[in-house]
Structures are given as structure tokens and as C-alpha cells.
N, C-alpha and C positions, 0 to 999 in steps of 0.2 A: 878481696875486700880490704880496703885500707882503713887504718885507724891508729890511734896512739895509746891504746890500752894494752893489757897483758898479752903475751904471746899465747897462741893456741895451736897445738899440733893436730892435724886431721890424720888419724891413723885408720887405715883399712884393716880391720881385724877379721880373722878367720877366712883368709884367702883360700880360693880353690885353684890349684895349679897356677899360683902366682897372680891370679886376677880376681876381680870382684871384691868380696869382703864387705863388712859393715862399717861405713864411715863413722868414726867416733871422735868427738872433740876431747882432747886431753890437755890439761894445763896444770901448772904449779898451783899449790894451795895459795889462796889470796884472801883479801879482806872483803870479798863480795858477800852481800847478804844472800840468804837462801832464795829470795825472789829473783835476785840478779843471776844467781847460778842457774835457775830454771830458764832464764832467757838465753843462756849460752847455746844450748842445742838448737834453739830457734834461729838465732843469729848465724850459727855455723852450718845450718842445714843438715844436722845430724839427729838421730833419734835420742842419743845419750851424750852426756858430758861427764868426764871423770876428773876429779881434782886430786892431785898427788902431792904428798909431803914425805920426802925421803930423808932419812938420817941414819947414822951409824949407831947401832945398839951394842950392848955388851957381848952379844953372840953373833954379830954381823949386821949387814944392812937391814933396815926396816923401812917399809913403805906404807903409809896410811892412805887409804883411798876412800873417797866419797863419790857417790853416783847420783846423777840427776837426770830426769826427763823434763819435758816442758811442764809437767804437772806436779811432780813430787820428787822427793829424795827416796832412793831405793836402798835397802839394806845390803844388797848384793847385785852384781851384774857380771856375768861370766865373760861376754865378749869385751866388756869394758876393762876387765882385769887383763885379758889377753893384750888389749891395746896399751894399757898402762905398763905392762912388763916390756913391751917393745919400746915404749917411750923412755923407760928407765935404762934400757940396755946401753952399755958403752962399748965393751969389748970382752973377748974371752967368753967365759960362762958366768952369767949373772945369776946369783941366788939371793933371795931376800925373804924375810918374813912379812907377809901381807896382813895389814890390820884394816878391817872393814867393819861397818856397823853390824854386819851379820856374823862376824867371827874372825879368827886369826888362823892363818894357814900358810903353807910354804909355797913359794913360786920360783920359777927359774926361766931363763931365756938364753938362747944361743943363736949365733948368726949362721944361717944356712944360705944357700945360693939365692940371692935376690930378695931375701926376707929374714925376719926374726921369728924363730920358732919359740913360742911361749907355752908353758905348762904350769898348772897349779892344782893343788889338792882342795877338794871341797870338804865340808863337814858331812856327817851322816845324813842320808836322805830318809825322810819319813814317808812311808807309803801306806795307803789304806784303800779300802773299797769305797766307791762313791755312794752317796745316799740317792734314793729315788728322786728327790727334789733336785739334786745337782744334775743328774742326767736329764730329767724332764725339762729343766729350764735352759740348760746350756746347749745340749746337742741339737735341738731344732734351730736355735739361733745360728749355729755353725753351718746350717744347710746340709747336714749329713742325713741322707735318707737310708731306709732300711736295706736297699740293695748294695750299698757300699760300706755300711757299718759292719764291723766285726767285733767279737767279744774282747774284753780286756781293758775297759775304761778304768783308770785309777786316778786317785788324788795323790799328788806327790808334793813334797815341800823340802826345799833347801832355802830357808828364809820363808817367804810367803807361799801358801799352797797354790797349785795350779792343776788343771785337769789334763791328763794324758789320754788322748782319744785316738785309737787306731782306725784306719780305713783300709779298704781292700787293696787298692793299687795306687801307684804314683799318678796315673792319669786322673783318678777320682780326687786325689789330693789337690792336684793342680787346678781342677775345675771348681773347687770350692769358692763360693762367693757369700761370705757370712753377712748376716744382718748385724752390722757393728753396733748400732744403737741398742738393739735387743740384747746383744752379747754383753755390752757394757753394763746394762741394767741388771742382767742375770749375775754377772761376776761381782758387781758391787753388792748386790743383795746377799750373795753367798760368801763374800770375803775372799774371792779368788783373784789371783794376779792376772790370770788369763787362761788360754787353752792352747795346748801344744798338740797338734794333729799330725799323725805320722803314718808311714807305710813302710813295712820291711820287705825288701825284695827276697823272695824265697831262695833263689839260687845263690846270689852273691852275699846275702846278709847285709848289704848296704841299705841305709835308711834314708828316706826323704822326709822332711818335716816342714811345717809352717806354724809359726807362733803368733797368735792373735791376742793382743793385750790392750784394748782400747781404754781400760780402766786406769792405766798409767800414762795415757796419751800416746800410745804406740799402736796404731791400728793393726799393723803387721810388722814384726821384727825381722830384719835381714838375717841375723844370726843370734840364737839364744842358747848360750852355753850352759847356763844353770838348768834349764829345762832338759837339755841333753844329758846332764848328769842325772836328773830324775829318771829319764828313760833308761839310762845305763843301769841304774840300781834296780829298776823294774825288770829289765831283761836278764839281769844277773840271776834272778830267781828261776829263770828258765835255762841257766847254764851258759848264757852268752856273756863273755867277760870283756870283749872289745867291740866297739862300734865306731863307724864313721858316718856322720849325718850331714846330708846335703840340704842346705836351706837357701833362701834368697832368690831362687830362680824366677819366681813370679814377680819379683821387684826389679829384675835386671841386675842383681848383684849376687852372682853365684858364690856361695860360701860353704865351707866344710869345717866341722868340729869333730874332733876325736875324743873318745872317752874310754877309760879302762877301769875296771873294778877288780877288787881283790877276790879271788875265788873263795866261796864259802863264807863270805861276810855280807849277807843280805842287808841292803841299806847302808853299807859301810862306806869307807872313803872312796871317792871317785877321783881319778886324775883326768883333768880336762886339758886338751891341747888345741892350738890353732896357730896358723902362720899370720904374721902381720907386717905391715910396711907403713912407714910415715910418708904420706903422700905429699903434704905441704905444710907450711907453717904460716899462720896468719896472725893478725892482731885484732883484738876486739875493738869495735868502733867506740 
């Protein structure tokens, strides 16, 4: 795409084995209006856009981040943060304080073979049992039937709440075909960001997940790190302190997000990680 506007980096965030990842538009903070910011992911063909303003603070580098989809500004975006850290990285080990509408936390990035490894700490995760209405409205819209549903639905929030819904197998997860209009109506009515459906492999402990968020203009997200933090906090209650979550396969963009929790701190800080690479740099038309 040619143009004479500001530069935009397309960063593939949360790569799996050096490939795939979620294409994310990242650019320096600018004088665009919010309506124009919402146009950036549309023009760039990405689900999200991140606007970055970096400066030196009294205790080291500081990076302020804002996140937009085609429909709204978000208080937080995990894979967008992974992308922003890769964008900001220059050399050596980059450490910064990240300031977002959803909170302030630490981030770091280092170069590894073929990519930038990014990691950051989230704030505490709020977990609760879902209401009957939340399950009755949302689960049918996801297309989850009784033969693949397993116990353990939770509402989790790091920023906006979302529903965590387990299913029996990876194959049943892959076969889901949600009613996106019905899901959007249910999530809008309940004030949910979306639904994170997942399956845990019994032998390996590896997790597969899909995130449906039509309420924010993202029918299905390639990689959703903040929801992965929510799942990590939930599984920490069962003694699981580290997970690796595969996403994006149904969209042709295989992605992996890692998450680690502090033992004995339910809902406490979660460290998220992902590999990223700047794929190309364009200009807005």
C-alpha cells in the first residue's frame, strides 16, 4: 500500500515456531482523531492497531500505549503489547514501564534467533462463577453442545470481563461454528468482551483456544494474550503455574502465547510472553 501519511509497522505477534502470529498495526502516537485511529486496522488489514509514545522517565524508559479495533478503543490488548515491545526494541535487553488505559506494568524484550521475545506483567485477574443467564445466553450461541461441554465455565477480567469456556477436545474446539450475531447480542447484553473457548490436552498440558469477540469488531482473534492471562489465573487455582496456548489455527495464523503465574497467589500477577517480528513497514494513505 502506498501513501504519504505516517509510517505503520505490521508486526506479527505471538509467533509459533517462527511463523504465523497475529498481524498488528503499530505506529507512533499521532494527531489522528479516535475515528481515524479506528480506521487504521481497517486500512492495514489487521484486527488491532497500537499507538505508541515512548520517552525517558526518572526511573528509565516509559511507553504509553493505546489500542484500537475498527469499532472502539480498548483498555488493554495483550498481543498488541507484545507487538509494541517488538516495535520499541533496538538492541540488547529492552526494559520499560508500560502505561495503558488499563494499568501500568513492566515489560521487556530481547532478541532471539529470528524474532523478538517480548514479556510483560498483567495486573491481578478477577475470577468468579458465571450466572445462569450468562451461561444460558452465551453457550448456545457458541454452538457448544452437551457432548463436548465440560464443567468449569468462569467469568474472568483483566480489564473487561470475558467468559472462559472449556470443551472436551481440540477437535471439538476446531469444529465450533458460533452464531456471531447471537453471540454479539448476548455479550452486549451482559457487558462481556467476548468468549475464550479452550481445551487442555490431558497428557501434555498444552492448551488450544479460540477467542470470539464480535462485540469489539473481532469475530475471532488470532491471538488473545489477556484472555490467556485469565485462563492462567484460573488454572493456577488447580496448581498449574505455566501454560502455553495455541491459537489462530482456524484462521491460518498459528500463534502461541505463554503465561506463568506466581504459585500461591490466586488471581495474582501473570507474566505473558510471545515472540514477534516486524514483517513490513507501510504508510497510511
